[in-house]
N, C-alpha and C positions, 0 to 999 in steps of 0.2 A: 504494499499500499504505499503510495507516495505521500511523503510528509510535506508540511509547509516549507520547510528548509530545501528539501530536494526539489520542489516545484520551482522555488526562487532561484535555485542554482541553474536549474534547467532553462529558465527564462532569460537569465543573464548571459549564459553560453550562447543561446540563440540570437540575442541581441548583438553580441560581439562578433559571431560568425557572420550574421547578416552584413554588418557594417564593413568587416574585413573584405567581404565578397563584392559588395555592391557600392562602397563609399558612402559619402554623407547622404543623410536623409532626415526627414522630419519624424517626430514622435507618431503623428498620425498615420504616415505610410508604414513606419515599423509594425503598428498595431493591426493594420489592414493586411500587410503581406505576411505577417506571422501569425495571422488569427489570434491575437492576444488582445484583451481589452485594453483600451486606451489608459485607464487608471493604473494598470499593472505595469504597462509599458513605462509611463511616467514615474511610478514608484521606483522601478528597478533602474531606469536611466539615471535618476537622481542619486542613487546610491553609487552606481558606477561613475558619475561625474565627481562625487565626493572623494573617490579613491584615485581620481584623475586617470581612469582607464578610459573613460570618454570624455570628449570636449566638445563645447559648443562652438561652431565655426562660422556663425552669421545667420542671415534671414534668407529664406527661401521665396519663390514666387507665390503671391497670395491668390487664391481661388475665389476671393470676394470678401473675405474678412480679414483678420490680422495676418500679417506675414508670419509663417511658422519659423521656429527656431531650428536650425539644422544640428544634427549630431553627427559626430565621426568618432572612429576608434583613435585613440592616442597612441600612434605607433612609436612614439619617443617615451612612453612610459617606462620602459626598460630597454636597455641595450644588450647586446650579445656579443660575446667574444669567441670566434672560432680559430683554432690552432691546428695546422697540418704539420706534423713532425716528420713526414715521409720525405725528408729531403735534408742536405747539409745546411741549406738555409731555410729553416723553418718559416711557414707563412703564417702570420698572425692578421685575422681580419675582424672588422668591426661591423655590426649591423644594427638596426633598431628591429622592432617587431614585424616589420614588413618582410624580413628574412632576405632582403636583397643585399648583396655585398656593396657596402659603402666606402670603406677605407681599408687599406692593408698596408702591412710592412713586412720586410723580411728581417731575419735575425741570422747573421752569418756565423757559423759554428766551427770550431775547430776540434778535430778528433782528440787532441792532446788536453783540452780542457778538463778541469776538474769537475765532477758532477755536482757537488753543492753549489758552485758558481753558476751553473746552467740555470738553476731555478731563480737566482738572483737576476741574472741576464734576462730571463723570460719575464719575470714580473715587472722589472722595469721597462721593458718593451711595451707590455700590456698597459701599464699605467700611462706611458707616454702617448700611446695610440688614443687611449680614451680622452685624456685631458687635452691633448693638441687639437681636438676636434670639438672642443667646447662641451664635452659631456662631463658629468661628475661621477666619481667612482661610486657613489651611492646608488646610482641608476642602473648599475650592472645587475642584470638578472640571471645570467647562466654563462658558463664557460663549457665549450665541448672541444674535445681533442681528438684527433685522429692519429693513430700510430700503428706502424706495421706489425703484423702478428696477431695472435689470437689472445683474446682478454678474457680472463676468468671473472665473471660479474661478482663473485662472493669475495675473492681476494684481491682483485685487480692485478693479479699476477699476469705477465706477458709471456707467452711461450710460443714455439714454432716460428720465431722470428727470422724472416729471410735475410737479415743483415745484422751486423753488430750496431745496434742503435743506441745512440748516446743516451736516451732518456729512459732505458728499459727498466732499471732497478731504483728509480727515484721516488716511487710511490706518489706520483705527481698528482693524482686525483685527491688523494688525502691532503698533500701539502697545500694546493691551491684552494680547496675547500676551507682549510684552517685560516688562510690568508684573506680570502675574499667574502668568506661566509655566504656563498651562493652554490647552487647545485653545479657540480663539475661532472660531465659526462665524458666518458672515454671508450672510443669505438675503434673498430678495425677500419683502416685507411680506404680499403678497396670497397667495403661495404658502404661507407659514407659516400664515395664516388658514384656507386650505383644509385643511391638515394638522391644525389644531386642531379643525376642525369634523368631521373624519373620525374623530379619536380621542376627542374629548370632547363633540362637539355633535350636531345633528341628523343628521349623516352617518354616525353609527356603524354603522347598518344597511346601507350601501351601499358596494360596490366601486368604482363609477364615478360620479364627481360632479364638479360645477364649483362653486367659490365665487366669487361676483361682488361686487366692492366699487365703490361709485359715491360719490365725495366730490370732493375736490380733484383726484383723478385718477380714472380708470376702469380697472380691470384684472380679472384672473381667475386663480385658482389651479385645477390640474387634478389629481384623484386618478383613476388608472387601474389597474385590478386591485388596488386597495387600496394602491398606492403613489404618491407624489408624482411627477408627470410634469413635468419642467421644460424638456425639449427640449435639443438638443446645445449651443446657445448661451444656455441659460437664458432663452429668450425666450417659451416657452409660456405662454399666457394674456394676452398683451398686447393685449387686445380693443380698448383705448382708441384704437388706430391704424385700427380698422376704419372703412370708409366706407359709409354708408347712403344717400347721396344722390348716387351716381355717382363716377367717378374723380376729378373736379375738385371734388367737394363737401367739406363739413367732415368731420373724423373724428368718432367718437362722442364722444371726450373733449372735443372743441370744441364739441360740442353740448349735453352734459348735465352736465359738471362743475360743481361748485358755484360757482366763480368766474364762469363763463359765464352760469349761471342768474341768479346775483345781478345781474350786469351787464343782463341782459335784462330783469328786472323793472324796474330802475331807469329803462331807457330806455323801456318800455312806459308806465309811470307818468307819466313827462315828456311822452309823446305823448297823455295823457288816459285811460289805462286806469283804469277803477274797480276799486278794491280797498280792503280793510280796512286796509291799511298806511298809516301817516301819512307825510306829506311830510318831517316832521322826523326820520324814521327812515332816510332815503334815504343820508345821508353815512356812516352806521354800521351799514348793513342787514346783518344776520346771519341764518343758516339758522334759528335759534331763533325769530326774528321771524316767518318764514315758516310755521314749525309752529304757533305760536300763532294766526296769521290763518287758517289752515286749520281749526284746531279750532273757531274762531269762525265758520265757515261761509263763507270767502272762495271764491266760485265760480271766479274768475280763477287763483288760486294752485292750487287743487285741479286744475283742467283742465290747467294747465302741468305739474304733477307727474305726472299720469297720462300725458300726452304724452311726458314723459321716460321714463317706464318702458316705455312702447310702443316707443320707440326703442331701448332697451336690450334689450328683448324680442326684436326682430328679430334682433339679434347673437347672443343667447343661444340661440335656436331654431337658427340656422344651425350654431352650434358643436355643440349637442346632436345635430343631424342628423348631422354628419360623425363625431362621437365615440360616438354611440349611447349617450348618457348616461341614467342612470336617474334622476338627480334633480339639481337646481340650487339652491344656497342664496345667498340675496341678503342682503348686509351692506353696511356702509358708511354714511356720513352720511345719504344721501337715503333709505335704507330706514327710518331712525328718524323722518323729518319727517313722513311720512303713509301711511297703508295704501293709498292710491290709487296710490302709486308701485309698490308690490307688485302690485296689482291690474293696473296697466298691463303689466307684465311678464308676469304669469300669463296673462291673456286673450290676449295676442299670441303666446306660446309655444303655447298651446292650440289657436289658430287655424291655426298654421303646421305643427304636429307631426303626422305621421300615426299616431304611437303616443305612449303616455303618457309624460310627463316631469314628475315631482313638483316643485313650486316650493315652497321653505320659506323663510321669514325667519330669519336667524341669531338663536339664543337666546343664544350667547356674546357677542355684540356686540363691544365693543372689545377684550376679552380674547382672541379667538379666535387672533390672532396670537401672543399670549404662550403659549398652550397649544401651538401648533405648534412654537414654539421650544423648549419644554420637552421635546417628543417628540425633537426632533433632538439637544438637549444630552444627554438621558438615554441615547440610542442610543450616543453617542460615548463616554461614560464607562463604560457596561456593557462595551463592547468592549475597554476598556483594562484592566478590572478582573482579567481573567484573562491570565496571561503567555502 
């Protein structure tokens, strides 16, 4: 049986949701469109205005009597901080409750830095990002963090990390919660990229999709029935452990991750492989060097990237078959190197699938994870706004 409190909460949620979806409107139109009495709308609107969750934005057009006062959701009621730690230069982003990326900064890190100092560096960057854009620290509503690896929700332990991440053992969720006294959410970076693509990228029209990232690690994030699917142990999407050369063969990550490909290229060149890369590049070979060589017509590197895409395509097709996926979005470093990588994935999936699964290249690129983090943080804050 619904209580007076539960009805009030439900009504306020409906008002907030309506304004966020439709923009400013009058109390009378809210009552009409939501099929709630005008006195109930007015009472709940006043409570939300008192909390500064809603704001009055001016007068609307009159239909014969007094001009109505318009209401809108106060997107600046709280601000959100999203932090993507899947890089040597962590990306820190700021948003209000619109969930749109407003401002961002990078934090250049060194492998040799001591871990306690990293937290100080991070909090200083957060504080400066907030205050430099005329927001107050007291308006901070939530912090969401994306990090490589699988995260245990009970202990916040990070394991199955694809790289030696600087942040692994810092208990960052606990530390930042104690510093800022706001909810701190920690999620897998690829899962957040999948969520970002669903809400802001090429995945907006699809309820079932997989986002695949290939770079220093290889992983995927799954959206099923419009919702992020993480699995009971948060292990869903860890396709880097897949084996495509038999039980005793290498994993996908051991076959096509960027460190593996860079080492293969160096070895092949030492053994006489012809390429446009110069020998003096070998000691400091980077992915951008490969990209430039392919753009200049390097056949060897182009074929290597396509073969890597084909290996990824085998795993992608197998997951798409099991999950009956509508679409797959390819992101990560390798997707930026050459179109032949995407071609390798697409052609392989097409050959293996008995039905059509669309393959897209990510349009959000490196900020896809940030957008996913903002989706999560926004949801947490909105749930807390109503008593």
